[in-house]
C-alpha positions as CSV (number, residue, x, y, z in Angstrom):
1,M,-9.5,-50.2,-23.1
2,P,-6.9,-47.6,-21.9
3,N,-5.7,-47.1,-25.4
4,L,-9.3,-46.5,-26.6
5,M,-9.9,-43.9,-23.8
6,E,-6.6,-42.2,-24.5
7,S,-7.4,-42.0,-28.2
8,R,-10.8,-40.5,-27.4
9,A,-9.3,-38.0,-25.0
10,L,-6.7,-36.9,-27.6
11,G,-9.4,-36.6,-30.2
12,W,-11.3,-34.2,-27.9
13,I,-8.2,-32.2,-27.1
14,N,-7.4,-31.9,-30.9
15,R,-10.9,-30.6,-31.5
16,I,-10.5,-27.7,-29.0
17,P,-8.8,-25.2,-31.4
18,A,-11.4,-25.9,-34.0
19,V,-14.3,-25.3,-31.5
20,V,-12.7,-22.0,-30.3
21,D,-12.2,-20.9,-33.9
22,T,-15.9,-21.7,-34.7
23,V,-17.1,-19.8,-31.6
24,L,-15.0,-16.8,-32.5
25,A,-16.2,-16.9,-36.2
26,V,-19.8,-17.0,-35.0
27,C,-19.2,-14.0,-32.7
28,D,-17.5,-12.1,-35.5
29,D,-20.4,-12.8,-37.8
30,L,-22.9,-11.5,-35.3
31,L,-20.9,-8.4,-34.6
32,E,-20.6,-7.6,-38.3
33,R,-24.4,-8.0,-38.7
34,M,-24.9,-5.7,-35.8
35,G,-22.6,-3.2,-37.4
36,G,-20.1,-3.3,-34.5
37,N,-16.8,-3.3,-36.4
38,R,-15.0,-1.7,-33.5
39,L,-16.2,-4.6,-31.3
40,R,-14.8,-7.3,-33.6
41,D,-11.9,-8.0,-31.2
42,L,-14.2,-8.2,-28.2
43,P,-14.7,-12.0,-28.1
44,T,-10.9,-12.6,-28.4
45,A,-10.3,-10.1,-25.7
46,V,-12.9,-11.6,-23.4
47,L,-11.5,-15.1,-24.0
48,L,-8.0,-14.0,-23.1
49,L,-9.1,-12.1,-20.0
50,L,-11.3,-14.9,-18.7
51,P,-8.5,-16.5,-16.5
52,S,-7.6,-13.2,-14.9
53,L,-11.2,-12.2,-14.5
54,G,-12.0,-15.5,-12.9
55,L,-9.1,-15.1,-10.3
56,L,-10.2,-11.5,-9.6
57,G,-13.8,-12.6,-9.2
58,V,-13.0,-15.5,-6.8
59,F,-10.3,-13.8,-4.7
60,G,-11.4,-10.1,-5.1
61,L,-15.0,-9.5,-5.8
62,L,-16.4,-12.5,-3.9
63,P,-14.8,-11.6,-0.6
64,L,-16.0,-8.1,-1.0
65,L,-19.6,-9.2,-1.6
66,L,-19.3,-11.5,1.3
67,A,-18.1,-8.6,3.5
68,V,-21.0,-6.5,2.4
69,Y,-23.4,-9.3,3.2
70,L,-21.9,-10.0,6.7
71,S,-22.0,-6.2,7.4
72,L,-25.8,-6.3,7.5
73,F,-25.9,-8.8,10.4
74,T,-25.1,-8.5,14.1
75,G,-24.3,-11.2,16.7
76,K,-21.8,-14.1,16.7
77,G,-21.9,-17.4,14.9
78,V,-25.3,-19.0,14.4
79,N,-26.9,-16.3,16.5
80,M,-26.3,-13.6,13.9
81,Q,-29.4,-11.5,13.1
82,F,-30.2,-9.1,10.3
83,A,-29.5,-5.5,11.4
84,G,-29.5,-3.5,8.2
85,L,-27.2,-0.5,8.3
86,A,-26.8,-0.6,12.1
87,N,-23.1,-1.7,12.0
88,Y,-22.3,1.2,9.7
89,T,-24.1,3.7,12.0
90,R,-22.3,2.2,15.0
91,A,-18.9,2.5,13.2
92,L,-19.4,6.1,12.1
93,S,-20.4,7.1,15.6
94,S,-17.6,5.2,17.4
95,E,-14.7,7.3,18.8
96,E,-12.4,4.3,18.4
97,F,-13.2,4.1,14.7
98,W,-12.3,7.7,14.1
99,S,-9.1,7.4,16.2
100,S,-8.0,4.4,14.1
101,L,-8.8,6.4,10.9
102,L,-6.7,9.3,12.2
103,N,-3.8,7.0,13.0
104,T,-4.1,5.6,9.4
105,F,-3.9,9.2,8.0
106,Y,-0.9,10.0,10.2
107,Y,0.8,6.8,9.0
108,A,-0.1,7.3,5.3
109,L,1.1,10.9,5.4
110,G,4.4,10.1,7.2
111,T,5.3,7.0,5.1
112,I,4.4,8.4,1.7
113,V,6.0,11.8,2.1
114,G,9.0,10.6,4.0
115,A,9.7,7.6,1.8
116,F,9.3,9.6,-1.4
117,L,11.6,12.5,-0.4
118,I,14.3,10.2,0.8
119,S,13.9,7.9,-2.3
120,F,14.0,10.8,-4.7
121,V,17.2,12.2,-3.2
122,I,18.9,8.8,-3.2
123,A,17.7,8.0,-6.7
124,S,19.0,11.4,-8.0
125,V,22.4,10.7,-6.4
126,L,22.6,7.2,-7.9
127,F,21.5,8.5,-11.3
128,R,24.6,10.7,-11.4
129,L,27.0,8.0,-10.2
130,A,29.4,6.8,-12.9
131,R,30.4,3.6,-11.1
132,G,28.8,1.4,-8.4
133,R,25.2,2.3,-9.3
134,G,24.1,-1.4,-9.5
135,F,25.8,-2.2,-6.2
136,F,24.1,0.6,-4.3
137,R,20.8,-0.1,-6.0
138,T,21.0,-3.6,-4.7
139,V,21.9,-2.5,-1.2
140,Y,19.0,-0.1,-1.0
141,F,16.6,-2.7,-2.4
142,L,17.5,-5.4,0.2
143,P,15.3,-4.1,3.0
144,Y,12.3,-4.3,0.7
145,I,12.7,-8.0,0.0
146,T,13.4,-8.8,3.6
147,S,10.6,-10.4,5.6
148,V,8.6,-7.8,7.5
149,V,8.4,-10.0,10.5
150,A,12.1,-10.7,10.6
151,A,13.0,-7.0,10.1
152,A,10.4,-5.9,12.7
153,T,11.9,-8.3,15.2
154,I,15.3,-6.8,14.8
155,W,13.8,-3.3,15.2
156,R,12.0,-4.4,18.4
157,V,15.3,-5.5,19.9
158,L,17.0,-2.2,18.8
159,L,14.2,-0.1,20.3
160,H,13.8,-2.0,23.5
161,P,13.2,0.6,26.2
162,Y,15.6,-0.9,28.8
163,A,18.2,-3.1,27.1
164,G,17.9,-1.9,23.5
165,P,21.2,-0.8,21.7
166,V,19.6,2.6,20.8
167,N,18.9,3.5,24.4
168,V,22.2,2.0,25.6
169,L,23.9,4.3,23.1
170,L,21.9,7.3,24.3
171,T,23.1,6.6,27.9
172,Y,26.7,6.7,26.7
173,V,26.2,10.2,25.2
174,G,24.8,11.5,28.5
175,V,21.0,11.0,28.5
176,S,19.8,10.1,32.0
177,P,17.9,6.8,32.4
178,E,14.7,8.5,33.4
179,N,14.7,10.6,30.2
180,L,15.3,7.7,27.9
181,P,12.4,7.3,25.3
182,R,10.2,4.2,25.5
183,W,9.9,4.1,21.7
184,L,7.3,1.4,20.9
185,L,5.8,1.6,24.4
186,E,5.2,5.4,24.4
187,P,1.6,6.5,23.8
188,K,2.3,10.2,24.1
189,G,2.3,12.4,21.0
190,V,5.7,13.1,19.5
191,L,4.9,16.9,19.4
192,H,4.3,16.8,23.2
193,L,7.6,15.0,23.8
194,L,9.6,17.3,21.5
195,T,8.3,20.5,23.0
196,N,8.4,19.4,26.6
197,G,4.7,19.5,27.0
198,A,3.8,22.6,25.0
199,F,1.3,20.5,23.0
200,P,-1.3,18.2,24.5
201,E,-0.4,14.5,24.8
202,N,-3.0,13.4,22.2
203,W,-1.9,15.8,19.5
204,G,-0.3,14.3,16.5
205,P,1.0,10.8,16.1
206,S,2.4,9.0,19.1
207,L,6.1,8.1,19.4
208,A,5.2,4.5,19.0
209,L,3.4,5.3,15.8
210,C,6.3,7.3,14.6
211,C,8.6,4.3,15.1
212,V,6.3,2.2,12.9
213,I,6.4,5.0,10.3
214,L,10.2,5.1,10.4
215,F,10.3,1.4,10.0
216,D,8.1,1.4,7.0
217,I,10.0,4.3,5.4
218,W,13.2,2.2,5.8
219,H,11.5,-0.9,4.5
220,S,9.7,0.5,1.5
221,S,12.2,3.1,0.2
222,G,14.1,0.5,-1.8
223,F,11.2,-0.1,-4.1
224,M,10.7,3.6,-4.7
225,I,14.4,4.1,-5.3
226,V,14.5,1.4,-8.0
227,I,11.3,2.8,-9.7
228,L,12.5,6.4,-9.6
229,L,15.9,5.5,-10.8
230,A,14.3,3.7,-13.8
231,G,12.3,6.8,-14.5
232,L,15.4,9.1,-14.3
233,T,17.4,6.8,-16.6
234,A,14.8,7.3,-19.3
235,I,15.2,11.1,-19.3
236,P,17.4,12.3,-22.2
237,R,20.6,13.9,-20.8
238,E,20.4,16.6,-23.4
239,L,17.4,18.2,-21.6
240,E,19.1,18.6,-18.3
241,E,22.3,19.8,-20.0
242,A,20.3,22.4,-21.8
243,A,18.8,23.6,-18.5
244,V,22.3,23.8,-17.0
245,I,23.5,25.9,-19.9
246,D,20.5,28.2,-19.4
247,G,21.7,28.8,-15.9
248,A,19.1,26.6,-14.0
249,G,20.1,25.6,-10.6
250,W,19.5,22.3,-8.8
251,Y,16.0,23.2,-7.7
252,A,15.0,24.7,-11.0
253,R,16.2,21.6,-13.0
254,N,14.2,19.3,-10.7
255,R,11.1,21.5,-10.6
256,Y,10.8,22.3,-14.3
257,V,12.6,19.5,-16.1
258,I,13.1,16.3,-14.1
259,V,9.8,16.1,-12.1
260,P,7.5,16.8,-15.1
261,L,9.3,14.1,-17.2
262,I,9.0,11.5,-14.5
263,S,5.5,12.6,-13.4
264,P,4.0,9.3,-14.7
265,T,6.4,7.4,-12.4
266,I,5.6,9.6,-9.5
267,F,1.8,9.2,-10.2
268,F,2.2,5.4,-10.2
269,L,4.1,5.5,-6.9
270,L,1.5,7.8,-5.4
271,I,-1.4,5.5,-6.3
272,M,0.4,2.4,-5.1
273,S,1.7,4.0,-1.9
274,V,-1.7,5.3,-0.8
275,I,-3.4,2.0,-1.3
276,K,-0.6,0.2,0.5
277,A,-0.6,2.7,3.4
278,F,-4.3,2.2,4.0
279,Q,-3.9,-1.6,3.9
280,A,-0.8,-1.8,6.1
281,F,-1.0,-4.5,8.8
282,N,2.2,-6.6,9.0
283,S,4.5,-3.9,10.4
284,F,2.0,-2.8,13.0
285,Y,1.3,-6.3,14.3
286,A,5.0,-7.4,14.2
287,L,6.4,-4.3,15.9
288,T,3.8,-3.9,18.7
289,G,2.8,-7.5,19.3
290,D,-0.9,-7.0,18.8
291,G,-1.0,-4.0,16.4
292,R,-2.7,-1.7,18.8
293,G,0.3,-0.5,20.8
294,P,0.1,1.3,24.2
295,Y,-3.5,2.6,24.7
296,D,-4.3,1.8,21.1
297,S,-1.9,4.5,19.9
298,T,-0.8,2.5,16.9
299,Q,-4.1,1.0,16.0
300,N,-4.9,1.7,12.3
301,M,-7.9,0.7,10.3
302,T,-6.7,-2.8,9.4
303,V,-5.7,-3.6,12.9
304,Y,-9.1,-2.3,14.1
305,I,-10.8,-4.6,11.6
306,F,-8.6,-7.6,12.7
307,T,-9.3,-6.9,16.4
308,N,-13.1,-6.8,15.9
309,L,-13.2,-9.9,13.6
310,Y,-10.8,-12.2,15.3
311,V,-10.4,-11.0,18.9
312,Y,-14.0,-9.8,19.7
313,Q,-15.7,-12.1,17.1
314,R,-17.8,-9.1,15.8
315,L,-18.1,-10.4,12.3
316,G,-20.8,-8.0,11.1
317,Y,-19.2,-4.9,12.7
318,G,-15.7,-5.9,11.4
319,A,-17.1,-6.5,7.9
320,A,-18.8,-3.1,8.0
321,V,-15.6,-1.3,8.9
322,A,-13.8,-3.3,6.1
323,V,-16.4,-2.1,3.6
324,L,-16.0,1.5,4.7
325,L,-12.2,1.2,4.4
326,A,-12.6,-0.2,0.8
327,V,-14.9,2.6,-0.1
328,A,-12.4,5.2,1.3
329,I,-9.5,3.7,-0.7
330,V,-11.7,3.7,-3.9
331,I,-12.6,7.4,-3.3
332,L,-9.0,8.4,-2.6
333,T,-7.9,6.6,-5.8
334,L,-10.5,8.3,-7.9
335,V,-9.6,11.7,-6.5
336,Q,-6.0,11.1,-7.4
337,W,-6.9,10.1,-10.9
338,R,-9.2,13.1,-11.2
339,Y,-7.0,15.9,-9.9
340,V,-3.4,14.6,-9.7
341,G,-3.7,12.6,-13.0
342,R,-4.4,15.9,-14.9
343,K,-0.9,17.2,-14.0
344,V,0.9,14.1,-15.3
345,H,3.1,14.8,-18.3
346,Y,3.1,12.1,-21.0
347,E,5.5,12.4,-23.9
C-alpha cells in the first residue's frame, strides 16, 4: 500500500509542469484572441509574483485592513462598540498626538540630515583612500549590525546622569556637579539649555530626544556609508579629473559632478530613511525604558501607538493613530517621488 501511495503522489507531482504549461497556454490563447499582445507575459508574471504577493497580503495588507476595522470601534475587549470616525477626530484634536508627531518630525529631521552629511563626508574620504578602504568600511558598518538593545544599553550606561563615564569626564575638565547635564532624563529643550534660557523650555527637541537622535545617527550611518561608497565607486574617475583640470574646487566638484551622478543613490537613501524614521521604535524604548522619556519628551508616533494599544488597552484609538501614521508615510513618499524624484539624474 505505501508503494502504491508513493507512486500516485509521484504521478501527481510529475503532472504539475504539464498542468502549469496548459494553464499558461490557455491564458496566452485568450490574450491573443483579445488582441492583448503586450499582456502575453502577464500570466507568467502573476504566477511568479504569487508567493511574494501572498506574503505581502498576509503580513502587510491584512494587518492594515484589520487596523482600519479596529479604528472604527471604541472600548476594550468584548465591550467594544462601533464609533465611526470618532477615534480619528479624537486623535486629531489631541494635544498629545500633535506633540508626538512633532517629536517624530524633530527625530526624522535630525537623524536623516545628520546621518547623511556625516556618511557623505566619510564615504568621500574612504573613496579616495588607496589602502585600508575595506577595513574602515567594515569598522563603520559594525554599529549598524549591532543589536539596538545591546548598543542602547551601553549608551544608557555612558549617559547615566550621576555615575556615567561622560559626566565623570566632564567633572574632570571642570564642570561643576550641579551643572552636569542629565542627558536621557532631561525634558528641557536643547535650545533652552544652550542659550541659558533665552528660548522657552518647550522650544525645539529636548536634550533626551537629541540623545536618541545622536544614537541613531551613530547606529545608522554605517549603512549609508556603504551605500554611498558603492555609488561613488561607480562614478568614472575621468569626470572628476576633468572637473579638476577645469579649476573646480571641492564644493564645485561635489555640487555639479558627484552629487548629480549619485542622485539615484541619494534618492533611495532618502526614501528609506524617511520611512524608517517615522517607524522608529526600538531605540526610543531601549534608551528611555518606556519610550516616552521624561514628561513624554521622547514620545514619537510609534511609542504613542504602543502606549495606547498595550498600556492603556485603547485598541480602537491606537489603531486609528496607526492608520494616520501609515497615511502620513504614504503621502510623504509620494511627495518625494513627485518632487525630489524629478531631480534624480539617471545615466
